[in-house]
C-alpha positions as CSV (number, residue, x, y, z in Angstrom):
1,P,11.7,16.1,-15.1
2,Q,10.7,13.2,-12.9
3,S,11.7,9.6,-14.3
4,V,9.6,6.9,-14.2
5,A,10.0,5.4,-11.3
6,Q,9.5,8.3,-9.2
7,R,6.1,8.8,-10.6
8,S,5.1,4.9,-10.0
9,F,3.2,3.4,-7.5
10,I,2.6,-0.6,-6.6
11,L,-0.5,-2.1,-5.0
12,S,0.8,-5.0,-3.4
13,L,-2.8,-6.6,-3.2
14,D,-3.6,-9.7,-1.3
15,N,-5.5,-10.7,1.7
16,A,-5.8,-9.0,5.5
17,H,-6.6,-10.6,8.6
18,A,-9.7,-10.1,9.9
19,V,-10.3,-9.4,13.3
20,H,-11.9,-12.6,14.8
21,P,-14.6,-12.2,17.2
22,N,-13.2,-15.3,19.4
23,Y,-9.6,-13.4,19.2
24,R,-10.5,-10.0,19.5
25,G,-7.2,-9.8,21.7
26,K,-4.9,-10.5,19.0
27,H,-5.7,-7.2,17.5
28,E,-5.0,-3.4,18.0
29,A,-8.5,-2.0,19.5
30,A,-8.2,0.5,16.7
31,H,-6.9,-1.5,14.2
32,R,-9.7,-4.3,13.6
33,P,-10.4,-4.5,9.9
34,L,-14.3,-6.2,9.6
35,M,-15.4,-8.2,7.0
36,G,-17.5,-6.7,4.9
37,S,-15.8,-3.1,5.8
38,G,-13.5,-2.7,2.8
39,T,-9.9,-3.0,1.9
40,V,-7.2,-3.0,4.3
41,I,-3.9,-0.8,4.3
42,K,-1.5,-2.9,5.9
43,H,1.0,-1.5,8.5
44,N,4.5,-3.0,9.8
45,A,7.1,-1.3,12.0
46,N,9.2,-3.7,11.6
47,Q,9.1,-3.3,8.0
48,R,7.2,-6.3,7.3
49,Y,4.8,-4.5,5.0
50,A,5.7,-1.9,2.3
51,T,2.9,0.3,3.4
52,D,4.4,3.9,4.6
53,A,2.2,7.5,5.5
54,I,2.3,8.6,1.6
55,T,1.2,5.3,0.2
56,A,-1.3,5.2,2.7
57,Y,-2.8,8.3,2.1
58,V,-3.0,7.7,-1.5
59,V,-4.9,4.3,-1.2
60,R,-7.6,6.5,1.4
61,E,-7.7,9.1,-1.1
62,L,-8.8,7.2,-3.7
63,G,-11.1,5.2,-1.5
64,R,-12.8,8.4,-0.8
65,R,-13.2,9.5,-4.0
66,A,-14.9,5.4,-4.7
67,D,-16.6,5.9,-1.8
68,V,-15.6,2.3,-1.0
69,G,-14.4,1.8,3.1
70,V,-10.5,1.3,3.9
71,Q,-9.9,0.3,7.0
72,E,-6.3,0.1,8.5
73,F,-4.2,-2.5,10.2
74,V,-0.9,-2.3,12.5
75,V,0.1,-5.7,14.0
76,K,0.3,-5.8,17.7
77,N,4.3,-5.5,19.0
78,D,3.8,-8.7,20.7
79,C,2.2,-11.2,18.2
80,P,4.6,-12.0,14.8
81,C,3.2,-11.3,11.6
82,G,4.0,-12.4,8.1
83,S,5.2,-10.6,5.2
84,T,4.4,-10.2,2.0
85,I,6.3,-9.1,-1.8
86,G,5.8,-5.5,-1.1
87,P,8.9,-4.9,1.0
88,I,11.2,-7.1,-1.3
89,I,9.7,-5.1,-4.8
90,S,10.0,-1.7,-2.9
91,T,13.3,-2.0,-2.0
92,L,14.6,-3.7,-5.6
93,V,13.1,-0.8,-7.3
94,G,12.9,2.0,-5.2
95,I,8.9,2.3,-6.0
96,R,6.7,3.6,-3.6
97,T,4.5,0.5,-2.4
98,C,1.4,0.6,-0.3
99,D,0.1,-3.2,1.3
100,I,-3.0,-3.6,0.7
101,G,-5.6,-6.4,1.0
102,M,-9.3,-7.5,1.7
103,P,-10.0,-8.9,5.0
104,Q,-10.3,-12.5,5.6
105,L,-10.9,-15.4,8.8
106,S,-8.5,-18.2,9.2
107,M,-6.0,-17.6,6.3
108,H,-4.3,-19.9,4.8
109,S,-6.7,-23.0,6.6
110,C,-8.6,-25.1,4.6
111,R,-11.6,-22.6,5.5
112,E,-11.1,-18.9,4.7
113,M,-13.4,-17.1,4.7
114,M,-14.3,-13.6,3.9
115,G,-17.0,-11.1,3.1
116,A,-18.4,-11.0,-0.4
117,A,-18.9,-7.2,-0.5
118,D,-15.1,-7.3,-0.4
119,L,-14.6,-7.9,-3.6
120,T,-16.6,-5.4,-4.9
121,H,-14.9,-2.8,-2.7
122,C,-11.2,-3.5,-3.5
123,H,-12.4,-3.4,-7.2
124,D,-13.6,-0.3,-7.1
125,L,-10.9,1.3,-5.2
126,L,-8.7,-0.6,-8.2
127,Q,-10.4,0.9,-11.1
128,R,-10.4,4.5,-9.0
129,F,-6.6,3.6,-8.7
130,F,-6.4,3.7,-12.5
131,T,-8.5,6.4,-13.2
132,D,-7.1,8.6,-10.5
133,F,-3.7,8.0,-9.4
134,R,-2.1,10.6,-10.9
135,E,-4.7,13.2,-10.5
136,V,-4.0,12.7,-6.5
137,D,-0.2,12.1,-6.5
138,N,-0.4,15.6,-8.2
139,T,-1.2,17.1,-5.3
140,L,1.3,15.5,-3.3
141,A,3.5,18.2,-2.4
142,K,6.6,18.6,-4.2
143,C,10.5,18.7,-3.8
144,P,10.7,22.8,-3.1
145,P,14.4,23.2,-4.9
146,C,14.2,20.7,-7.9
147,G,10.4,20.8,-8.1
148,E,10.4,17.2,-8.3
């Protein structure tokens, strides 16, 4: 049987950088989160975010079930980025983690702004997480030799 940690899942939730209309070049062309278009799954090859392919799939599937937009954000290689508590927690406790956030402009400034609809999108996604996570998790392929 699987341990509690193996069956667990952490959503590291804060905000995400929406594409700024004056600085579109700061984002990868195919990964430009827009305000009002749904929760953002955050990826980083340097492990500044804890998201991996499996955890991103889980969130995308929950978003599909909740009928809300889910966007992807990948940091451009030539731009530094901050981090979240997701990689720290995931490393320390060994629990699958996905970094997600609501898109906003002017993060850490005195004039941060975000789309009001994104609060509803994120709320609906989180509700679906609490009702459907176990079912989605059970659809993932299990280890054939041990069945875990």
